N, C-alpha and C positions, 0 to 999 in steps of 0.2 A: 162595942166600939162605935164612936160617932164623931161627926164633924159638927162644929158650931161656928157660924160666921162671926168673925171678929171685926173686920175692917175691909172696906173696898175703896180703892182710889180710881175714880173715873179719869179718863184722859191722862193716865200716868205717863204716856208717851204721845207724840204727835201722830203716830201711825200705829198699825197693828203691832202687838207685842208677840214675838215669835219664840222667845226663849226665857227660861228662868232657872236659876240654881241658887243654892245657899253657899255663902262664903263662911267657912267654919269660924267660930269664935277664936280670938287670940287672947294673950294675957292682958291686953290693954283695951279690948273692946268686944262686945257681944257679936253674935253671928249677924251677917247682913244678907239681905236678899239682893241678888244681881239679876237684872233683866236686860234683854236685848231686843231691839225693835227695828222694824222697817224704816224708822226715821233716822237710821244710821248711828244711833247712840246706844251706850250701855249706861244703865243707872244703878246706883247702889242705895238701898233703902234700909233704914233702921227698923228692927223688928217690932211687931205689935202695933205701933202707931203708924208704921210705914212712912216715916219721915224721910224725905229725900236727902241723902247725905252728899251725893256727888253725881255729876253727869259727865261721862267720858265721851269725848268725840275722837275722831281719828280714822273712821271708816268713810268711804265715799259711796257705799251702797248699804242696803239693809243688813242687819246683824241676824244671822240664822241660828247661831248657837253661842252659848256662854259656858265656861267651865271655871271651877275654882280649885286651886291647889289645896291639898289636905292641910297644909300649914296655916291656911287662911290669909297668907300674905300676898299671894300672886293670883291674878285672874287672867283668863284668856277669852278672846271673842273671835268668832269666825264670821266673815261677811261675804256677801255675794260679790264683793269687789275682789275676791280670791286671795285676800290676805288674812292671816291670823295675827292678831295683835296681842302681845303678852305684856301685862302691865302690873305695877305695884298697886295693890288694892287701896292702900291708904293715902297715896299721893297722886295716883294716876300717871306716874312717870312711866314712859315706855321702856320695857326691858328688852324686848325683841320683836321683830316683825318677820313673820314666816311667809314666804311668797309661794303660791302655787299657780298652775295654769288655770284658766277660767273654768268655772263649774266643777272644781276639784276640791272644794272645801265645804264640808257640810257639818255634821256634828263633831264635837270634840270632847274628850274626857281625859283627865289626869288619872294615872294608875294610883292605887291606894297608898303606895310608898311615896309618890310624888316625884319619882325619878324620870318618868316618861309621860309625854303628852301624845295621845292617839288622836289622829284626825281622819274621819271618814272621808274618803276621797272622791265622792260624787262620781262624775263621768269617767274617772280613771279606773274604776272598778278595783280599788285597792284601799288599804289603810296605810297611812304614813305614821311612823313613830319618831318622835323628837326627844332628844336628851335635854332634860330641863336644867342641867348644869352648864351646858355649852350652847344650847339651842341649835344643835346641828341635827341633821336627819340621820337617824341610826339604822332604820330599816323601812322597807316598803313591802307590805304583805299583799300580793295580788290574789284576787278571789277567783278560783277556778270555776268554770261553768259546771253545773250538775251534769252527770252523764245523761245523754239523751239521744234519741234516734235521728235528730234533725241537725246535722252539722252545718247545713246550709242556712239554718235559721238566723235571720239578721237580728239577733236579740242582744247585740252589744249594749244598747242603751238600757236594757232590762237589768243589767248588773250594776246600775247606778247605786252607789252605796249611800244610804241615808242616815244610818244610826250605828252607834258603837257603844259597847259596855265592857267593863273590866270585871272579872271575878274578884271576890273579896280578898283572895290571896295573891292577886296580880299575875297568876300563872296563865290565865286564859283570857282571850279577847274574843268577843262575839260582835258580828256586824250584821245589820239588816239591809236588804236590797229592795230595789223597786219591784222585782219580780216575785217577792214574797219569800225568797230563801234567806236563811240565817246561816252564816259561816262561822265556824269556831276555829281559833288558832291557838297553838302552843307558842306563847310569847318568847320564852327563852331560846327555843330552837327556830323561831321565826317560821314555823311550819303550819300549813293548813292541815287541820285534823278531819273535819267532816262538815256536811251541811245538816241543818235541822229543817225538816219539811212539815208542811201543814197549812201554811198561809199561801194564798195565790194572788195577793195584792200587796202593795208596798208596806214594808215593816218600818215604821217611822220612829219607834222607840223601843229600847231594850234595857232591862235592868236585872242584875243578879240579886238573889236573896242575900241579905247580910248575915243570915244565920245558917243557911244551907247552901254552901258554896257551889253546889252543882246545879241548883235550881235557877233557871233563867226564865224571866217573864218577857213576853213580846206583845206589842200593840200594832195592829194592822188596819189598813183601809177596808179589810173585809168585815169590820165591826166586831171582831173577836179578839180576846186576850188569850194567849196560850201560855202554858207552863210546861217547860221542858226539863228533863234530866239531861243536861248538856253533855255529860260524859257518855251516857248510854245511848245518846241520840234518840231518846224516846219522848213522845208527847205524853205528859202525865196528867194534863188537864186542859180544858178549854172553857172559857167563860164568855157568855154573851149577854147583852142587855142594852148596849148602846144602839141607837137607831141609825148610826152612820159611822164614818171612819173614826177609829181610835188613833188619836194623833200623839198622845204622850202617856207615859205611865211612870210611877215611882212606887217603891216599896217602903213601908214605914221602918224606922230604925229597929223596932222590935221584931220585924219580920212577920207580923201577924196580919197586916193589912196592905192592900194595894189601892192606890188612887189612880184614876184615869181621867184624861181630858179628851173630848171628842168634838167632831164637827157638828154633832147634834146640840151643841152649846152647853152641855152639862159636864159636871165633874161627878164621878161616881167613886164611892168607897166600897171596897170588896173585902169580905172576911175570907181569908185564905184557908181557914179550916173548913168553913162551909162551902168554899168555892162559889160564893154568890154575892151579888151586890146587896149591900145593906142600907145604902143611902144614896140619894141623888141630889146634888146641889145645882140650882138653876140661877146662880148669880149673874152669869154672863149672857149677853145678847147676841154673841157670834161665836165662831168656833174657838175651842180652847186648845191652844198650841203647847202649853206647858203646865205641868204639875210637879211640885217638888216638896218633899218633906224636909223640915229643918233637921240637920244632924244633931245628935245629943252633944252636950258639952257647953261650957260657959258657966259663969257664976250665977247662982240663983235660978237657973233654967231647969224647971222640972217638967214643964208641960210640952206636949207635942204641938207642932205647927205644920200646916200645909199651906202652900201658896199656889195660886193658879193665875195664868195670864192668857189673854185672848186677843183675837182680831178686833174686839170692841174697844181696844186701847186701855182696858182696865186691868188692875191687879186685885185679886181677892185673897184675903188671909183668913184661915180657919184654925180653930182650936181642934186638935185631935186627941181624943181620950178613949 
C-alpha cells in the first residue's frame, strides 16, 4: 500500500484549515471534498483537480468541524461561534441552525443511516444527538467521570469532549475527551457502557473500522495511535512513530490502512496488518489537522484518494493504492 501525491492547493483558505471530510457522490455529481477553516468559511472542492466549487459563509468564528450526510446531499459545519449550520451541499441553502452554549460544539458526525447527527459537546462533557428529519434535539449523553479516589479533583474541564465516532452499524457511539479517556455509548438505549483507557492526553480523533465493527482507532496528543476492541474494553494494539501530537486519523474504506495527521507536520500511512507506519508524507509545513479517505462509490471511480489539511492553509490530495 502506498500514497502518491496528486495535487496540493496552497492558500486554499485565508487562515488555518482545521477540518476536512468527503461528501459522498450522488447520482448527478462525483464526491466532493469539504473543508472548514479558521477563516469562518466552508469550501467544497471537485476531486483530483481540487477545483473550488463553492464557498459557504454563515459562521462568525472559525469552523472547527465539518460532516457530510451519507446521501451526499446535506452538509453540516460546527463553529467556535457555538452554532452548527446544516446546509444543502449543492445550493448552500441553510436547512437548519442548531444553537449551543459557548464552547459546547466541537466535532460532529452523521450516523451511517443518516437519521442522527452527533455533536461532541466540548465543555458540557456530553454528546448531543439531533434528529435529521426535524432537526430537533433527541438525546443528550452525559459522560460520567471514571471511578477515582479523588472526588475533590477539580477536573471538570478535563472531560471536555473533543471527538466523536459512530460504529459502522450505528449502534455504538464513541467520544474522546481532553483527559485521554474514551467513552462508549449504546445509542438505542442512550446509555453509557464503559470507558476505554490507555491515553493520558487529549483524544482528538476517533474512527471505527469499516470492516471490523468492534475495532476503534484513536489519535492522541501523547503521539500514539491506539486500537481497541470497543466491546471487550481491551487495548489490542498501540502504534507510535509521530514525533508529536496525533491530531487526526481515518481508516481506508478497505479497512487495511490508517492515515494520521500530526503536529509534527507529517501525514503517515499505517499498514494495519503489520501495525506499522509504511510511509511518511511531508507536504505540509505546519500541523496537519485533518486527514480523510474518499468513500467508495461514484461513476468511474476505481482509485483510492486521501486528503489532508493543515495550519499552513493548504490542502493535499494523494492517490492511495
